C-alpha positions as CSV (number, residue, x, y, z in Angstrom):
1,M,124.2,135.3,112.3
2,T,124.3,131.6,111.6
3,R,125.8,129.4,114.4
4,E,128.7,127.2,113.5
5,G,127.5,123.7,112.7
6,D,124.0,124.9,111.9
7,E,122.5,122.9,109.0
8,D,122.1,126.0,107.0
9,S,125.8,127.1,107.4
10,E,126.4,126.1,103.8
11,R,123.7,128.4,102.6
12,P,124.9,130.4,99.6
13,T,125.3,134.1,100.4
14,N,123.4,135.2,97.3
15,V,120.1,133.8,98.6
16,R,120.1,135.7,101.9
17,T,118.0,138.4,100.4
18,R,114.4,138.0,99.2
19,R,115.1,139.4,95.8
20,V,118.0,138.2,93.7
21,P,118.9,138.3,90.1
22,A,119.1,134.5,90.0
23,V,119.6,131.7,92.5
24,Q,121.3,128.5,91.5
25,L,120.7,125.8,94.1
26,L,120.9,122.3,92.4
27,D,124.0,122.8,90.3
28,E,122.7,123.9,86.9
29,Q,119.3,122.4,87.3
30,I,117.1,124.5,89.6
31,I,117.3,128.2,89.0
32,I,114.9,130.8,90.4
33,E,114.8,133.7,88.0
34,A,114.7,137.4,89.0
35,G,111.7,138.2,91.1
36,P,110.4,137.9,94.7
37,L,112.0,134.9,96.4
38,N,110.2,133.1,99.2
39,W,112.9,132.3,101.7
40,R,111.2,129.0,102.7
41,V,111.4,127.9,99.1
42,A,115.1,128.8,98.9
43,K,115.7,126.9,102.1
44,F,113.9,123.8,100.8
45,L,115.8,123.9,97.6
46,W,119.1,124.3,99.3
47,R,118.4,121.3,101.5
48,A,117.5,119.4,98.4
49,R,120.9,120.3,97.0
50,R,122.5,118.9,100.1
51,L,120.5,115.7,99.8
52,V,121.6,115.2,96.2
53,R,125.2,115.5,97.2
54,R,124.9,113.1,100.2
55,Q,123.3,110.2,98.4
56,K,125.2,106.9,98.6
57,L,126.2,106.5,95.0
58,D,126.9,102.8,95.3
59,S,123.5,101.7,96.8
60,D,122.1,98.7,95.0
61,N,118.4,99.3,95.7
62,Q,117.7,102.8,96.9
63,A,114.0,103.5,97.2
64,V,114.2,107.2,96.5
65,V,116.8,108.9,94.3
66,V,117.0,112.7,93.9
67,Q,118.4,113.5,90.4
68,T,119.7,116.6,88.7
69,G,118.6,117.5,85.2
70,R,122.0,116.4,83.8
71,S,121.9,113.0,85.5
72,Q,118.4,112.5,84.1
73,E,119.7,113.3,80.6
74,I,122.5,110.8,81.0
75,L,120.1,108.1,82.3
76,E,117.8,108.7,79.3
77,R,120.8,108.4,76.9
78,A,121.8,105.1,78.6
79,R,118.3,103.8,78.1
80,E,118.4,104.7,74.4
81,L,121.7,102.8,74.0
82,A,120.3,99.9,75.9
83,G,117.1,99.9,73.7
84,E,119.4,99.6,70.7
85,G,121.2,96.6,72.3
86,R,124.5,98.5,72.6
87,D,126.1,96.1,75.0
88,N,129.6,96.5,73.8
89,R,132.6,98.9,74.3
90,A,131.2,101.2,71.6
91,G,128.1,101.7,73.7
92,V,130.2,102.5,76.8
93,D,132.3,105.0,74.8
94,A,129.2,106.7,73.4
95,L,127.8,107.1,76.9
96,N,131.1,108.4,78.3
97,R,131.3,111.0,75.5
98,F,127.7,112.1,76.3
99,A,128.5,112.5,80.0
100,G,131.8,114.3,79.3
101,E,133.6,115.4,82.4
102,D,130.6,115.3,84.7
103,R,131.4,112.0,86.5
104,R,129.2,112.7,89.5
105,S,126.1,113.0,87.3
106,L,127.1,109.8,85.6
107,Q,127.3,108.1,89.0
108,L,124.0,109.6,90.0
109,A,122.4,108.3,86.8
110,A,123.7,104.8,87.7
111,L,122.2,105.1,91.2
112,A,118.8,106.1,89.6
113,A,119.0,103.1,87.3
114,R,119.0,100.9,90.5
115,Q,116.0,102.7,92.0
116,G,113.5,100.3,93.4
117,G,115.4,97.4,91.9
118,V,113.9,98.0,88.5
119,H,117.1,96.8,86.8
120,R,116.1,93.3,87.8
121,D,112.8,93.4,85.9
122,D,113.6,93.6,82.2
123,R,116.4,93.4,79.8
124,V,116.5,97.1,78.8
125,S,116.6,98.2,82.4
126,S,119.3,95.7,83.1
127,L,121.5,96.8,80.2
128,T,120.9,100.4,81.1
129,L,122.4,99.9,84.5
130,R,125.3,97.7,83.2
131,L,126.1,100.4,80.6
132,L,126.2,103.1,83.3
133,D,128.3,101.0,85.6
134,A,130.7,100.2,82.8
135,A,130.9,103.9,81.9
136,V,131.6,104.9,85.5
137,A,134.4,102.3,85.7
138,D,135.5,102.9,82.1
139,A,135.3,99.1,81.5
140,D,133.5,96.6,79.3
141,V,129.9,95.8,79.9
142,T,129.4,93.0,82.4
143,P,127.4,90.2,80.7
144,L,124.2,88.8,82.2
145,S,124.8,86.0,84.7
146,R,122.9,82.7,84.2
147,E,120.8,83.5,87.2
148,D,119.8,86.9,85.8
149,E,119.0,85.3,82.4
150,L,116.7,82.7,84.0
151,R,115.0,85.4,86.1
152,L,114.4,87.6,83.1
153,R,112.9,84.7,81.1
154,E,110.5,84.0,84.0
155,L,109.4,87.6,84.2
156,E,108.9,87.7,80.4
157,V,106.5,84.8,80.7
158,F,104.7,86.6,83.5
159,E,104.4,89.8,81.5
160,A,102.8,87.9,78.6
161,L,99.8,86.9,80.8
162,S,96.5,88.8,80.9
163,Q,95.7,90.9,83.9
164,E,93.4,88.2,85.4
165,Q,96.1,85.5,84.7
166,K,98.7,87.6,86.4
167,W,96.5,87.9,89.5
168,T,95.8,84.2,89.6
169,R,99.6,83.5,89.4
170,L,100.3,86.0,92.1
171,T,97.7,84.6,94.5
172,H,99.1,81.1,93.9
173,L,102.6,82.4,94.8
174,S,101.4,84.5,97.7
175,P,98.1,83.3,99.0
176,G,97.8,86.2,101.5
177,L,96.9,88.4,98.5
178,A,93.4,86.8,98.4
179,E,92.1,89.1,101.1
180,F,92.8,92.1,99.0
181,E,90.4,91.0,96.3
182,G,87.5,90.9,98.8
183,E,88.3,94.5,99.9
184,A,88.6,95.6,96.3
185,R,85.2,94.2,95.3
186,L,83.7,96.4,98.1
187,G,85.4,99.5,96.8
188,K,87.9,99.8,99.6
189,F,90.6,101.1,97.4
190,G,88.9,104.2,96.1
191,D,87.7,105.3,92.7
192,S,90.1,106.4,89.9
193,S,87.5,109.0,88.7
194,R,87.6,110.7,92.0
195,L,91.4,111.1,92.4
196,T,91.4,114.7,91.1
197,T,89.0,117.5,91.4
198,D,87.2,118.5,88.1
199,G,87.7,122.2,88.5
200,R,83.9,122.9,88.7
201,G,83.5,122.2,92.4
202,T,81.4,119.1,91.8
203,L,84.2,116.9,93.3
204,S,85.6,118.3,96.5
205,R,89.2,118.3,97.5
206,K,88.2,116.3,100.5
207,T,86.8,113.5,98.3
208,S,89.8,113.6,96.1
209,E,92.3,113.4,99.0
210,A,90.3,110.5,100.6
211,N,90.6,108.5,97.4
212,L,94.3,109.3,97.0
213,R,94.9,108.0,100.6
214,Q,93.0,104.8,99.8
215,R,95.2,104.2,96.7
216,G,98.3,105.1,98.7
217,M,97.5,102.7,101.4
218,L,96.9,99.9,98.8
219,H,100.4,100.5,97.5
220,V,102.0,100.5,100.9
221,R,100.2,97.3,101.9
222,L,101.0,95.5,98.7
223,S,104.7,96.6,98.9
224,N,105.0,94.5,102.0
225,M,104.2,91.4,100.0
226,L,105.3,92.2,96.4
227,G,108.1,94.1,94.7
228,P,111.8,94.8,95.3
229,Q,111.2,96.1,98.8
230,A,109.4,93.0,100.0
231,S,111.1,89.9,101.3
232,A,109.8,87.7,98.5
233,D,111.3,84.4,97.7
234,D,110.9,84.1,93.9
235,A,111.6,86.2,90.9
236,V,108.0,87.1,90.1
237,T,106.8,88.3,93.4
238,A,110.0,90.1,94.0
239,S,109.6,92.2,90.8
240,S,108.1,95.7,90.4
241,S,106.1,94.1,87.6
242,A,104.2,92.0,90.1
243,L,103.5,95.0,92.3
244,S,102.2,97.0,89.4
245,A,100.1,94.2,88.1
246,A,98.4,93.7,91.5
247,E,97.8,97.4,91.9
248,R,96.1,97.6,88.5
249,Y,93.9,94.6,89.0
250,L,92.7,95.6,92.5
251,A,92.2,99.2,91.4
252,A,90.0,98.0,88.5
253,L,87.9,96.0,90.9
254,S,87.5,98.9,93.2
255,D,86.6,101.2,90.3
256,A,84.0,98.7,89.1
257,Y,82.3,98.8,92.5
258,W,82.0,102.6,92.5
259,A,80.8,102.6,88.9
260,R,77.8,100.6,90.1
261,H,77.1,102.8,93.1
């Protein structure tokens, strides 16, 4: 018996057994076909379903978004329309027709378009979100503000730089990044060639996991200084483009060290 108020009290009755004809857990998206069902897997998926339903659909910068298959399709359609420059009512109507009556998936797609603040980094991502927001509200697309236009222009200039030029710009804007370069030149951030096992046993799982941890720690440390989650003061260092550029540069330096040793 399940106690009243237990977190699994919403558990669907058709997944109480270990063998079922089909289990639908995330709306239409995750289906376990006929066959042995591991109860732990079913419990995990059911909790994932609850997480999808409890997300704050109006968050402006949610770090993690759990999507359904349908919301992902809607997001991809919005990106297509944005790539075509459909910033008018016709674009909104096309997106609403594609979404149909599934308004929650439309809202979830809009939430995902904000994930990590990527909508602030480039024009297509910005228009993708503005199209989705307009479709949710059944309104016209909100035009770019002057502030957004200036920020995007600055980021476009940054994106045109070479990898080395980007790093130089970033260390000028955030001098604390300089210490990362010294660590990278000593191979402290792992080796890309050792991130996965080769299947022949010549690269152990332990070695692979160690390198993955080093890369993960690099990302965490940089995220405190660069990107949407950092408390950066300017458009460049506050962008996900800056975070990605720094990671690529430092990873390349670390790889170069291991290539010589």
